[in-house]
Backbone as numpy.savetxt, mean C-alpha at the origin, in Angstrom:
# Nx Ny Nz CAx CAy CAz Cx Cy Cz
12.27 -13.77 15.06 11.51 -12.56 14.81 11.52 -12.24 13.31
10.51 -11.49 12.88 10.44 -11.06 11.48 11.45 -9.94 11.27
12.24 -10.07 10.22 13.22 -9.05 9.87 12.50 -7.76 9.50
12.98 -6.62 9.98 12.27 -5.34 9.85 11.91 -4.97 8.41
12.76 -5.24 7.45 12.47 -4.87 6.06 11.30 -5.66 5.48
11.04 -6.83 6.03 9.92 -7.64 5.51 8.57 -6.99 5.76
8.46 -6.15 6.78 7.19 -5.47 7.02 6.81 -4.59 5.83
7.80 -3.98 5.20 7.55 -3.16 4.01 6.99 -4.02 2.88
7.51 -5.23 2.75 6.99 -6.16 1.74 5.54 -6.52 2.02
5.22 -6.75 3.28 3.84 -7.09 3.66 2.89 -5.95 3.33
3.32 -4.72 3.62 2.49 -3.54 3.33 2.28 -3.39 1.83
3.35 -3.56 1.07 3.28 -3.45 -0.40 2.32 -4.48 -0.98
2.44 -5.70 -0.52 1.57 -6.76 -1.03 0.10 -6.48 -0.73
-0.16 -5.96 0.45 -1.54 -5.64 0.82 -2.11 -4.54 -0.08
-1.30 -3.51 -0.38 -1.77 -2.45 -1.27 -2.02 -2.98 -2.68
-1.14 -3.86 -3.16 -1.33 -4.46 -4.49 -2.61 -5.28 -4.54
-2.87 -6.05 -3.50 -4.10 -6.85 -3.44 -5.34 -5.97 -3.32
-5.21 -4.88 -2.60 -6.31 -3.92 -2.46 -6.68 -3.35 -3.83
-5.66 -2.94 -4.60 -5.90 -2.43 -5.96 -6.53 -3.52 -6.83
-6.03 -4.72 -6.72 -6.55 -5.84 -7.51 -8.03 -6.08 -7.20
-8.40 -6.01 -5.93 -9.81 -6.19 -5.55 -10.70 -5.11 -6.13
-10.13 -3.94 -6.41 -10.90 -2.86 -7.04 -10.91 -2.98 -8.56
-10.21 -3.99 -9.09 -10.19 -4.22 -10.53 -9.01 -3.61 -11.25
-7.98 -3.22 -10.53 -6.81 -2.59 -11.14 -5.57 -3.45 -10.92
-5.12 -4.07 -11.99 -3.87 -4.85 -11.95 -2.72 -3.90 -12.27
-1.69 -3.94 -11.48 -0.60 -2.98 -11.67 0.10 -3.13 -13.01
0.27 -4.35 -13.50 0.92 -4.50 -14.81 0.04 -3.95 -15.92
-1.28 -4.08 -15.79 -2.20 -3.51 -16.79 -2.19 -1.98 -16.74
-2.09 -1.42 -15.55 -2.01 0.04 -15.43 -0.77 0.55 -16.14
0.34 -0.15 -16.00 1.58 0.25 -16.66 1.45 0.12 -18.17
0.92 -0.99 -18.65 0.83 -1.23 -20.09 -0.26 -0.41 -20.78
-1.43 -0.33 -20.16 -2.57 0.31 -20.81 -2.61 1.82 -20.58
-2.27 2.26 -19.36 -2.38 3.67 -19.03 -1.03 4.37 -18.88
0.04 3.60 -18.91 1.38 4.20 -18.82 1.71 4.78 -17.46
1.14 4.18 -16.40 1.44 4.68 -15.05 1.97 3.56 -14.16
2.65 4.00 -13.12 3.08 3.11 -12.05 2.93 3.86 -10.74
2.87 3.12 -9.66 2.82 3.73 -8.34 4.16 3.50 -7.65
4.69 4.57 -7.06 5.96 4.50 -6.34 5.77 5.10 -4.95
6.55 4.64 -4.01 6.46 5.17 -2.65 7.10 6.56 -2.64
6.33 7.55 -2.19 6.83 8.92 -2.07 7.21 9.24 -0.63
6.61 8.51 0.31 6.93 8.72 1.72 6.27 7.65 2.57
6.91 7.33 3.67 6.36 6.32 4.56 6.78 6.63 5.99
5.83 6.49 6.89 6.10 6.60 8.33 5.66 5.27 8.92
6.60 4.54 9.49 6.34 3.21 10.01 6.62 3.19 11.51
5.61 2.81 12.29 5.77 2.77 13.74 5.80 1.33 14.24
6.71 1.07 15.14 6.90 -0.23 15.76 6.03 -0.32 17.01
5.29 -1.42 17.15 4.49 -1.63 18.35 4.93 -2.89 19.11
5.24 -3.93 18.36 5.79 -5.15 18.96 6.33 -6.01 17.82
7.07 -7.03 18.17 7.66 -7.91 17.16 6.68 -9.00 16.75
6.73 -9.34 15.48 6.06 -10.55 15.01 7.10 -11.66 15.04
6.64 -12.86 15.32 7.56 -13.98 15.47 7.29 -15.07 14.43
8.22 -15.97 14.32 8.09 -17.10 13.42 6.76 -17.81 13.66
6.05 -18.12 12.59 4.76 -18.80 12.60 3.58 -17.95 13.06
3.79 -16.67 13.38 2.65 -15.79 13.64 1.88 -15.61 12.33
0.58 -15.66 12.41 -0.24 -15.32 11.25 -0.55 -13.84 11.35
-0.28 -13.12 10.26 -0.44 -11.68 10.26 -1.59 -11.26 9.35
-2.27 -10.20 9.74 -3.29 -9.56 8.91 -2.84 -8.14 8.65
-2.93 -7.73 7.40 -2.51 -6.38 7.01 -3.71 -5.65 6.43
-4.04 -4.51 7.02 -5.18 -3.74 6.52 -4.70 -2.57 5.67
-5.58 -2.12 4.79 -5.32 -0.98 3.91 -6.54 -0.08 3.97
-6.32 1.17 4.33 -7.38 2.16 4.35 -6.92 3.39 3.58
-7.72 3.80 2.60 -7.40 5.02 1.87 -7.66 6.20 2.78
-6.62 6.98 3.07 -6.74 8.11 3.98 -6.83 9.44 3.24
-6.42 9.45 1.98 -6.47 10.69 1.22 -6.12 10.47 -0.23
-6.58 11.40 -1.06 -6.29 11.32 -2.49 -6.03 12.74 -2.99
-4.93 12.88 -3.71 -4.61 14.15 -4.34 -4.52 13.93 -5.84
-4.16 14.95 -6.56 -4.14 14.87 -8.03 -3.28 13.72 -8.55
-2.12 13.51 -7.94 -1.19 12.50 -8.44 -0.68 11.58 -7.33
-1.45 11.47 -6.24 -0.98 10.60 -5.16 -2.14 10.09 -4.32
-1.86 9.00 -3.62 -2.79 8.39 -2.68 -2.09 8.28 -1.34
-2.84 8.44 -0.26 -2.29 8.27 1.07 -3.06 7.14 1.75
-2.32 6.20 2.30 -2.91 5.04 2.95 -2.51 5.00 4.42
-3.42 4.49 5.24 -3.11 4.09 6.59 -3.15 2.57 6.59
-2.08 1.96 7.07 -2.00 0.50 7.09 -1.62 0.01 8.48
-2.16 -1.15 8.82 -1.90 -1.75 10.13 -1.58 -3.22 9.92
-0.57 -3.69 10.64 -0.22 -5.11 10.66 -0.51 -5.62 12.06
-1.30 -6.68 12.14 -1.65 -7.29 13.43 -1.36 -8.78 13.39
-1.08 -9.32 14.55 -0.98 -10.77 14.70 -2.40 -11.29 14.88
-2.76 -12.31 14.12 -4.08 -12.93 14.27 -4.00 -13.87 15.46
-4.58 -13.44 16.55 -4.58 -14.23 17.78 -5.74 -13.75 18.64
-5.82 -14.25 19.83 -6.92 -13.87 20.73 -6.93 -12.37 21.00
-5.75 -11.76 21.07 -5.70 -10.32 21.37 -5.46 -9.45 20.14
-5.33 -10.07 18.95 -5.02 -9.35 17.70 -4.03 -8.21 17.95
-2.90 -8.56 18.48 -1.87 -7.61 18.88 -1.38 -6.78 17.69
-1.28 -5.48 17.93 -0.77 -4.55 16.93 0.74 -4.73 16.81
1.21 -4.92 15.58 2.64 -5.13 15.32 3.26 -3.87 14.74
2.68 -3.35 13.66 3.17 -2.14 12.99 1.98 -1.31 12.53
2.18 0.00 12.47 1.22 0.88 11.82 2.03 1.78 10.88
1.41 2.17 9.78 2.14 2.94 8.78 1.23 3.94 8.09
1.81 5.07 7.75 1.19 6.04 6.86 2.05 6.04 5.61
1.42 5.75 4.47 2.16 5.57 3.22 1.60 6.51 2.16
2.49 7.32 1.56 2.09 8.17 0.43 2.65 7.56 -0.84
1.75 7.27 -1.78 2.11 6.61 -3.03 1.87 7.60 -4.17
2.90 7.84 -4.97 2.78 8.76 -6.10 2.47 7.99 -7.37
1.66 8.60 -8.22 1.39 8.07 -9.54 2.39 8.72 -10.49
3.16 7.90 -11.20 4.18 8.43 -12.11 4.04 7.82 -13.50
4.55 8.56 -14.47 4.62 8.07 -15.85 5.60 6.90 -15.87
5.20 5.79 -16.49 6.05 4.60 -16.45 7.30 4.72 -17.32
7.38 5.73 -18.17 8.57 5.90 -19.00 9.59 6.85 -18.37
9.13 7.99 -17.85 10.08 8.97 -17.34 10.01 9.15 -15.81
9.09 8.45 -15.16 8.93 8.47 -13.71 8.63 9.85 -13.14
8.06 10.73 -13.98 7.61 12.03 -13.50 6.17 11.91 -13.04
5.77 12.73 -12.07 4.39 12.66 -11.57 3.37 12.78 -12.71
2.30 12.01 -12.59 1.24 12.00 -13.59 -0.09 11.93 -12.84
-1.10 12.68 -13.27 -2.39 12.63 -12.57 -2.95 11.22 -12.51
-3.65 10.94 -11.41 -4.33 9.65 -11.30 -5.33 9.52 -12.43
-5.41 8.35 -13.05 -6.39 8.14 -14.12 -7.82 8.34 -13.61
-8.68 8.88 -14.46 -10.08 9.14 -14.10 -10.78 7.91 -13.57
-10.50 6.74 -14.16 -11.18 5.52 -13.73 -10.81 5.14 -12.29
-9.58 5.41 -11.89 -9.18 5.13 -10.51 -9.84 6.14 -9.57
-9.81 7.42 -9.95 -10.44 8.44 -9.13 -11.92 8.14 -8.95
-12.60 7.75 -10.04 -14.04 7.45 -9.96 -14.30 6.28 -9.02
-13.47 5.25 -9.07 -13.66 4.09 -8.21 -13.42 4.42 -6.74
-12.49 5.31 -6.48 -12.13 5.63 -5.10 -12.96 6.75 -4.49
-13.61 7.53 -5.34 -14.40 8.69 -4.85 -15.63 8.24 -4.08
């Protein structure tokens, strides 16, 4: 079976790829705009276990946007005939200053892309 902490890694990777598809590389955001995204809260629900050699699909849906945070709904499914639900999560990601880690408003370019 997949170790429980690995699901968090799968969710993180999917969010990073989602941002990348929108044209935002996280290292560039840190260097150019001085921001980073950190997990502010997460609710993770178990539906069934994923097993060795299961192919998984992880979805990312923007569920909300505030001044300095984004809320995502994410789902992990096994790619199979029944696309069985493995995990579902609600994730709140805060935008913080990369130097002092205090909340910082989302950059205008990100807000414009997501609006």
